[in-house]
N, C-alpha and C positions, 0 to 999 in steps of 0.2 A: 912553351908558348911565350910570347912576350906579354909583359904587363899592360893592361889596359891604361891608355893615356887619360889625362884628367878631361880631355875634350869631350869625350864619348858621352858620359851621362850629362844630363840637363837638369838644371835647378827647376826649370818650370816642370819636368816630368815628375820630379819629387815631390812637388807641390800638389800636382795633379792627383798623384796616388794619395797623398796626405788628406786633401781636401775630401777624396770620394771615400775613403777608407778608415782613417784614423782621426780626422779632424785636423785642420791647418793650423791650430793655436800651439806654438811653442815658447811659453812664457819662461823667464828666467828668474833667478832668486827663490824666495820663499814660495812664490805661487807655482812655480815650476817644480819645486821639490814636493809641494803637496799635491799637485797633479801626478806626478810620477808614482808617489807611494800610495795615493789612493788606487790608481790602477793596479799596482801590484798587490794591494790588500785584496782587491777583487778576484784576482788570478789565485791568490792563497785561499780566499773563501771558497771558491769554485773546486779547489783541489781538495779542500776538506771535506765538503759536501759530498763529492764523488767518491771519497776513499772509504775503505772499511774502519777507518780510525774512530769515528765518533761511536760506532756500535762496540768496537773493541774495548775503548776506554770509558765508555759509559756516560759520555757528557757530549755537549754542542750536537745533539741530535734534533734535526729539524724535519717537519713534514714538508710535503710538497708546497703548500700555500706559503708558508714562511719564507721558504727558500726562493719561491718566484718573487716575493716582495722585496727581499733583500738584492736580489738580482737587479730587479728594475730600478731599485734606489740608486745603486751604484751607477747603472747605465744612464739614469737622468742627471745624477751629479754631474758625471764626465761629459754628457752631452752639451751641457751649459758652459762648462768650463774648457773643453776641447775644440768644440765647433763655434767659430764667431757668427754674430748674428747676422752680417751682412758681408758682402763682398768687400766692402771698403774698410771693414773693421779691422782693428790692430790683430795681428798674429803673434805679437809680443807681449801684450798685457792683457788681463782679465778684468774688465770693468766692474765697478761695484754693483750695477744691476745685474750682470751675470752671476756674481757671488750671491746676491740674494734669490734670484731664481733658481740657481743649483741647489741651495739649501732646502726652499720650499718644495721643489721637485723631488728631492731626495726624501725628504718628510712625507710626501704623498705616496711615492713609491713603495716606501717601506711601512706604510700606515697597517697593513694588514699584519706584519710581523710585530709591531711595536704594540697594537692593541688588539691581538688575536684572541685573548681569552675573554675580553669584553665583549667583541663582536660575537664570538660563539655562543654566549649568553642570552643574546638578544637577536636571533635571526629574523629578517624581514621587518625590524623594527629599528631603522637607522636614527640616529640622532642628528642634531644640526651639525655638529663637529663632522660627523661621518659624511654627510651630504655636501658641505662646504668643501671637505678635502677632496671628495670624490670629483666634484666640479672644478675646483682649482687642479687637481691632478690631471684630468682629462685635457684642460686647457694647455697646461705646461707641455704634456704629452705630445700635443699637436705642433707647438712651438719646437720642442726638441726634434720632432720628426722634420719640421721645415728646414732646420739647420743641418741634420746630418743626412738626410734623404732628399731633400727639396721638396718644391711646392706641390707637383703633382699627386704625391702619396697623400698630403694634407687633404687637397681638393676631394680625393676619393673617400676619405675618412669622413670629412664634413657631410658629402652627399649623403653617406650612409646614415649619420647622425640626423640630418633633416628627414631623411626619409622615414625615421623612427617616429617623430611628431608629426609627418604630413600625411600619415596613412589613409585617414578617411576622405582626404582630397585626391588621392591617386586614381589612376585608371582602374577600371574595375578588375583587369586581370592580375594587378599587384596590389589592390586595395587592402588595408588592414584597419583595425580600429584605433591604432597609435597606442602611446603610452605616456604616463605622467612624468615628469622631471624626475620625481623621488624615485619612481621604479625604474627609469633609465640610468640613474647615477647608480643605484643599488646594484643592477644587473651587470653594468659596465665595469665597475671599481670594486664592489664590496663583497663580491662572490666571484666563483671561478668559471664564469660563464662568457665573460667578456675580456678585459685586458689581462687578467690572469689566468687565462685559459690554457688550453692543451699546446698552443704555439709558444707562449712563453715559457709554459713547462719543459718543452724539448729544448728550448734555448738555455735554459737553467741546467737541465740533467746532463746534457752531454754536447750540444752543439759548441758552448764555450771551450769545453777541453779539447775538441777536434781542433778548432781555430788556434787556441794555444798551442797544441802539438805542432801545427804547420809552422807557425811563428817560431818556435822554438828551434825545429829542424833546420828552417832556413838560417837562423841565426848562428847555428852550428856550422854551416856551410854546405849543407845538403842540396839546396838549390844551385849553387855553382857547380858542385860535383855532378849533379844530373844533367845539367846543361853540356858540361865538358864530355861525359859519356856519350850524349847525342852527337855532340861534334865529331868524337872519335869514330863511332860506328857508322855514321851516315855522311859526314862531310865530303867524302871522295867520290859520293855518286853523283851522277848528273842532277843539277838542281840541289845539290847536297845542302846549302845554308837553308832553303826554305824546308827541306825534309828535316833539318835539325830544329827548326822553329816549331815543326809539327809535333815531333816526338819529346822535345823537351818541355813544350807546353802540356803534353799528357803526364809526363812525369812531374811537372811543377804542379799539376792539378792534386798532388798527393801532398803538397806543402801549402798550397794557396787555394782557397775557395772563391776567390775575387778575380773576376775577369780582368778588371783594369790591372791590377798588380802583376798578374800573370803576363798581360802584354808588355808593361813597362820592365819587368825584371828580365825577361828574355829578349824583348825587341830591341833594346838598345843595343844588342849584339848582332840579333839576326837580320833586323830589316837592312842595316847598311850593307851587311855580307850579301843578301838577296839582290840589292841594287847594284852591287858590283859583278855579279854574275850576268846581269842584263836584264832583269825584271823591273818593270817600273815601278816606282815609289807607290802607286795606288795598290798595284797587285801585291807587292811586298807588304804593305801594311794590312791589306785584306787577308793574306795568308796567316800573318800573326795573329790577327783578330779573331779569325775563324777558328785556328787551333787553340787560342787561349780560353774562349768562352765553352769550348767543349771539355776543358778541364773539370768543369763541375759534373759531367756525367760519367767521367771516368773513376772505376772503382780503384781501390778499396775506399778511399776518403773522397767522397764526392762533396757538392757545395751543401751549404747549411740546410737548404730545402730538402735534400735527400732524407735528412734524419728524422724530418717531419713525417715522412711515409711511414715511419715505424708505429706512429701513433694513429695515422689516418687509415693506413691499409689494415694494421693489426697482425704483421707478421715480422719476425726478426730482421735485424739489419744485414745478417749474413744472406738471408733469403733476397733481400734487396740488391745486393752486391751480385748474386747469382743472376737474377733476372736482366740487371742493367748491363751486365759484362759484355755480352755479344753485341747489342747495338753500339755499344761506346767503341768497342774495337772496330767495328765495320766502319763507323764514322770516321775514325782516324786513318783506316787503311784507304777509305776512299778520297780522304783529302791527300794522303801521300801520292796516291794515283793523279788526282788533279795537279798537284805540284810537278809530278813527273812530265805530264802532258804540257804543262806551261814551258818547263825547261827543254822539251823537245820542240815546241813550236820556235823558240827563240835561239835554237842551237846553244843553249848554255853548256860551258865546259865545266867538268868537275873541278874540286879544288885538289891541288896534287898532294900525294901521301908518299911515304916512303916506299921505295922500290923494293919488294919482296917477291922471290919466286912463288909461283902460284902454289906449288905443293906445300910450302912453309906455311903460306897464308892459310890453306885449307886446314892443315894441321893445327895451327893456332886457334881456328875457330871451332874445329871439332874439340879440342881439349877444353876450349871455354864452355861450350855447349854440354859437355860431358861432365866437366868439373861442377857446373852449376846444378846438374840433376843429382850428382852425388852428394853434394852438400845439403841439398834440400832433403834428400831421403835421409842423410844421416841426422838432420835436425829432428824430422818427424819422427823416425823409429827410435832415435837416442830418447826423445822426450817421453814417448809411449813406454819404452822399457823401463825408464827411470819410474813412471808412475806405478807399473806393475811391480818393480822391485822394491820400492821403498815406501809405496803406499802413502799415508798421509804425510810423511817427511819429504816426499818427493819434491814439493815447493822449495824447501831450503836448499836441497841438493841442486836443483836446477837454478836457482837463484846464483849460488856459489859458482856453478859452471858458466853462467851468463856473465858474470863479473871476470872470470877467467878467460872467456872468449874474447871480451871487450878489451882486457890489457893486452892480449895477444895481438888483437887487430890494429891497436893504437901502436904497439911495438914494432909491428910490421911496417905500418905507414910512416913512422918515424925514419926508416931507414931511405926514404925518397922524398925529394923536395916536393913542397906544396905547388900546385898547378894553379895559375892565375888565368883568367879570360884574355883572349887576344885582343888587341886593338883592332877594330873592324876597319880603321882606315890605314892600317899598315900596307905596304905594297905587296908582301910576300906573307902567307901563312903557311905554317908546318903543322900538319895534323898530327897529334898524339897517338899512340897506340891504344886501344880499348882497355888494355889490362894495365898500361902505365897509369891511367885515370882511375880505373877500379881499385887498384890495390891502395890508394891513398886515402879511401874513404869507405872501406869495408864496414867499420864500425856504424855507419848511418843506417844500414841495412837492419841491425839490432832492433830499434824501436818499431821497425816496419814489421818485423818478424812477430814482435811481441803482440802489436796491434792485430794483425791478421791471425795469429794463433788464438788470441783471446776471443775475437769475434766470431771466427768460422769453427775451429776446432772445440774449444771449451764452451762456446754458445754463451759467453758471458753478455751482460747488457752493454749497449755501446757505452752508457757512461763508465762504468767499471772498466771495459776494455780500454778507453781512451785515458782513465787514469793510470793504469800500469804503463801504457805507452809513453805518456807524458812523463811519468815518474823516470822511466828509462831514459828520456832525451834531456831531461833536467840533469841527470847525473852525467851525461855526456857533454852537455855545454859547461858544466861546473869542472869538469876534469880534463877534458880532451886536451887543451892548450898547455896546461902544466905538465901533463903525462908526455906530450910529444916533447916539451923542452927537456924533461927529466930523461928521456930516452936517448935524446940527441945529446945529451950532456951539456945544456944550455942553462943559463940562468932561469930558476924557476919562479922567483917572487914576482917580478912582473907580468909573467903568464897568469899568476893566480889573481891578480888585480884585473888583468884583460878579461879572464873567464868570469869573475865576479860581475863586471861590467856588462858582459854579454848576457848572462843570466837575468841581471836587473832589466836590461832594455828587453830581453825576451818577454819576461812576465809582465812588463807594462805594456810593451807593444801588443802581445795577445789580447789583453785587456781592451786597449784601444781599437783593435780591430773589431771587436766584439760589440762596439758601441752602436754601430748603425744596425747590425742584426738584431741586438736585443731591442732597440727602440721599434724596428720594423715589424718584429713579432708580437710586440705590445700594441702597436695601432693597428696590425691586422686583427688582433683581438677584438677592437672596436667594431670592425665589419662583422667578424665571426658573431660577435654578441648580438649585433643588429639583426643578423639573419635568424638567430635563434629566438630573439624576443618578438619579432614580426611575424616569423613564419615564412620569411621570404624564400628560403629553399624550396619549399612546396610549390610556390607560385612560379617559380623559374622553370619547373619542368613543363607548366602548360605554355608558358612564354616561349620558351626555346623550341617546343613541338609546334607551336603556332608560326613561328618565324621560318622554321626549317621545312615546314610541312609534313613533319614526322619522318623526313628521309634522313637515315643515319649519316650518310656522306656530307650532306649540306649541313647537318648539326656538328658534325667535327669540324669541318671548314669553319663554321661560325664560332666555335669556341677556340679554335686555333688562332683566328683573327682577334678575338677578346683578349687572349692571353697576350700576344703580340702588342697590341695597344697598351694594355695594362702595363706591360713590362717596359714600354719606352719611358715611363715615369716613376716607376716604383722598382724596387730591387728584387731580384729573383725569388728571395725567400717570401717576401710579402706577397708577391705575385702568386706564387703556388699556394699560399695560404688562403687567399681570396678566392681563387679560381677552383682549388681542391674542395673548398666549401661550397661554394656556389653552384660550379658547374659539372664536377666529377659526378657527384648523385644523379645530375640530370643525364649524364651520358650512359650511366650504368641503369637507370630507369627506361630510358627510352631504347636503348639497345635491348634490353630484357624484353620490352613488349613488341619489338620488330622482331624477336626470334632469335637473337644475337647473343649468345652467351660471352660477355666481354669480362676477362678477368678483371679483378680490381686494380691490381697492379699496373695492367696495361693503361688503364683509364688515368691513373696518377702518373705514370711516366710521360703519357701524352701530353698533359698539361704543364708538367715539369720541363720538357723538352722546349715546348715554344715559350715558355717564360724565360728561358736561357737564350734562346734566339733573339729575343728583343734587345739583348746587349748589344748586338751588332747591326740591328735594322735601323736605318734612318727613319726620322731625323735625329732621333736621340738615342743614339748607341754609343754608351760611354767607352766600349771597347774599340770602336772604330776610331773615336775622338783620340783616344791614347795613342793608338798606333798612327793616326796621321800626324800627331803632334812630333812623333819620332821621325816618320819619313818626310815630315815637311810638305804634305799634299793635302787636297781638299778632304775633310772628313766625310762630306755626303758621297763623293765618289768613291772612297775607300769603303764606306758602309755599303753602298750598292752593289760594288764588287764582292765584298766579302757576304752579302745576302745571296749573290749568285753561287759562291763556293759553299754556302751553307745548305743549298737545296737538298743536299744529299744527307743532312741530318733532319731536315724538315719532312723528308717522306717517310723516315723511320717510324716515328709515332704512328702513322696511318697504317703501315705495314703490320705493327704489331697488336693494333686493335683487329685487324682481321686475320691475322696469321700468328697466333701467341707461341708457335715454335721458335721464333726468333728470340723470345724472352726465356727460353729453355723450358717452356711448359710443355707438358705431355710428349716428353722425351721418352721413348720406349727402352731404347738400349745404345750401346756406344756406336753402332753401325749408323743408327738414325740420327745421334748427334753428329757424327762427321759429316753425314749427309747434309743436315741443316747447316753445318758452317760453312760447308763447301759452296752450295748452292747460294747461300746468302751472301758470300763473300764475291762471288761472281756477278750476283745482281746487282750489288750496290757498285761494283767497278764499271759495269755496264752502264748504270744510270750516270754515274760521273763521266763516262766517256760521251754520252749522248749529249748531256748539257754542255760538255766543252766543246762539241762538235769536232772531235778529234778521237780515232780510236788507233788504228796502226797507223794512219795518215789522217789528214783532214776528210771529215766525213761529208758525204753529200746529204742534202735534207732527209731523202727517203731512208737512207742508212741510220741516221739518228732515230728517225721514227721506228724502225724496226727493231733498233736496240732497246728503245724504251719498251716496246711490246714485250721484247725477250725478258726484260728486267720485270716487268708485271707478271709474266707467267711464271717466273722463278720465285717471286716474292708471294705470289696466291696461285700456285699450282691447282688449288682446289676450285679455283672460280671456274676455270674451264670445264672441269668435270662436273660441277654443279649444274650446267646447262643441260646435261643429259641424264646424269644420275642424281638420286636424292643423297644428300650428305650423312643422314641419320635416319634410322628408323625408331619409331615409338614402341616401347614394350609396356606392358602393365605395371601401374604404381605399385602393386603387390610386391613386385620384385625388388622394391628400392631397398628394402634392409639387406637382402641377398647380395644385390650387386656392391652395396658398402662392405660387406664382409669379405666379398671376393677380391675387391680391388687391390691392387699392389700398392707398396710404398709411394707417396706423393702423388698418387693418380687424383685425377679429377672426375667427379660424376656431374653429368648434364642431366638436368630434369626441367619438366614443365609444371608449373603451379598456377592456379587460378584462385581468386577470392575476390573481397570487396576491399577497396582501398579506404583510408580514413575519410576521404571526401564522399565516400558512398559509391563509387563507380566500379564497374566490374574490370577486372584487371586479370590479364593473362601474361605471364612471363617465363622465359627461358633462364635458368640460373646454371651457372657453372661453379660448384663448389669444390675446393681443395680437401683431399683426405690425408692425413698425416700417416704417422706409423700404424701397421696392422694391428688392430686389437679388436675388441668385441664393438659392434656396430655402433651402440649407444654412446660409447665412450668416444670413437671417433667423431661423431657428430657433436658430443658436448665440446670436443677441443675447438670448433668453430663456432660455437654458442647456439647450437640448434637442438631442439628437442622435438620428437616425431611421436603421434599415437596410430600405429596401425590398427586398422579396423575392418576385417575382411579384405575386399579388394581395394579399399581406399586408404590414403595416409593423410593424415592432417598434422600441420604444424601445430604443436602444443606449447612449444617455449621457443623464444629467441631473447637470449642474453643482451642487455643493454652494452653498447659500445663492440659487441662481438661482430667478427668477420660475416656471419649470416645476417646481421642488422645492417651491415653497410652494405650489403649487395641487395637490400630492399625486401628481404622476408618479414612477414608479420605473421602473428600468432592468428590462427583460423584459417589461413591459406590451406589449400588442399593440393597435395602433389597428385596430379592426373596422369602423369607418364613418365618414363625414363628414357633419355635418348641414348642410343648406341649407335656406334658408326656402321653404316651401311656397306653391304658388300659392293664394290665397284672397282674399276682399274685403279692401279696404284698412282698416288700423285707424283711419282717419280717420272710418269709418262710425259705430262706436258712439260715438266722443267727439263728434262732430258731433250726433248725436241727443240725448246727455245735454247738450250745449250748448244745444239747442233747448228741452228739457225745462225746464232752469234758467232760460232766457228766459221761459217760460211762467209759471213760479213768480213771477218778478220782475213781470211784468205784471199777474198776479192781486193781488199784494201791493200793486202801485202804484194798482190801482183801489180796493182796500180803504182805502188810506191817504188817497186824495183824498176818500172818503166820510167817513172819521172827520174829516178836517180841515174838511169842509163843514158838518157838524153844528153847531158853536157859531155859525157865521154865519147859519144859518136861525133 
């Protein structure tokens, strides 16, 4: 393919990404070097902290609080040096005031590390230095937030700070006694309830490494490689460039958790191509923005907010990947379908590809699929065999095998020229073959294999998994160019220098990409600290129940709107922390009281999805603005069109609240799984067709309405049956332990509890509790933090572990389990879904006949 011309990228776009993600300041000389090496030092510190080296060598071991403090110290220093104070401030120089602020902020951020021993000896008795440092630290954190994240996030944080002191003057529904300045500063800065809480802890433990992993993967060239694979596979289809934008954005989600950088990295190529195939600039930009924001919901490496779910939900990240996979795939499949319908509407022509006989093309595709399956099986069973044969020494054997495999993939890639992106303004485009692209970057798959293996098979922590994957990509960045030169018998010395520069840029770039995320999690800690200090979380349940009238649908719509509004001004990570802390417990509580047993992961994915959608929603959708800058169209129009395309993502959270099967929960067997995937796929495609008003041909209004009804019946097949048959029957609580003992692996038990809440009110809830591996019933309950005391016909909750899953879903000591719910005998849920499928087929046949008549008219 032809090399891209210099006219394609725009300096303004590069600056847009820099201002949003890494800070727009790029000083020269000593200041630039200090900024560079500080960022590198931060990356090296995070690698050290996540690695097993401190424990192996016996020094440099830090506890969670110390590590969080150092993490925030680095972030605050870089926030004041990398982000200018104002739009008019110089991007080439760092003024003296910013140096002073950066040093003060770094000291305040690292205060818990520097004075950890002294603070530990006088808990609850802060000195004047403690309080002054905390006060200055909060003020400087707010200023760093304004610079790196914008004013809206600061306004939200200040509102919560004021709420802390204005409690006695608040309306009765959210009134509290307030707090003194000393207590406020201590709670927010000197303990781990506020700024240094869970959110900053997750940012420290593993979010940094995942961001660094993506930055280094892109620096190695994996982003360009993934784009090329998308072009090779989809460019020949009708609307091919738009479909390339969708798939490449999904793949780019592995590399980048930022919607803006995802738009820019792929959009500078795909948006001009989409416009060349006949799409308007507004629709081209909207498609790129819609696909880019969804990069954060696509496993295995989702946005930074997804990693926070590990702490908030209390399940391994591998489980979050499993639950998030099908909705993410459905969202992208439906967008591909929307793109196809847009191409059909305008009569778009595919990009030409080399002419090959159909038999040859099918043979190549079959070999590609079969070869991929064989390789995956060899990797899986080969590793398992090595572990069985070599035992404790297997890690060394596999390490040597991995190095040998890497050397072979680079040696093989060296036999072929590197591929560059096309010039989107060139008159002719020749599509590459998929294998011609794939073979030039097989080594890029190795770090991804390491990451997925550690996360899903070895069940390592996200931090340790990211460390090994990052170590693998560091090795690739440091050696790939020299090895390619060596195998091509070219001079190696210059390539060693280029590899060194890439590694330095990657380590520094990863740290600069983390500034905004670290600041966001710290500032969100202020909000979380306010909630825990004032008891606002308990008040919100009553407030939302009052506003929604106790209606679950109204409550969900309200929370979705809150997430969207907040997301317009604050980044996804901070938005998720705020809404997950404030609103997720409300959904769980009110849903349980309404008799709806909502899995906790469904609630958190609900608020997560709507926080992401805010990146495209006008008037402040940064992804839409970035896409509009490339397409040279109105950003508001682009955002509105993108919001229309994103409706298919917006309905999914409501679906998995009421139908958790889409999250692969309560899947009985393979046949059940296949049915759920099939019917969910058809349903989301029907929804896309209805919202686009085009199925086989242009739809009439009543046809779109029928398609929406079919979509509803497929997504919620139980709703129709619920009108005539009860969904569950109650059995005595005395069977509770027996049901737990008999439940298969990963089954959920649904039961009803009643008791008296902390506020002294009678409570009745329906609870859905996940059960892990089959074992003695009390051990299964202990795994989710629950202890019970059976006594005759009653079962009382005797223990709820702090921070456990049982605590998060609202169980309290003293509640009595009054019954267990079992599925009732009633007609299969397949029946209403199958009827809807037949009705949709009838609409398709009707439209097909109409389209044939329309096509035949000109011929007559």
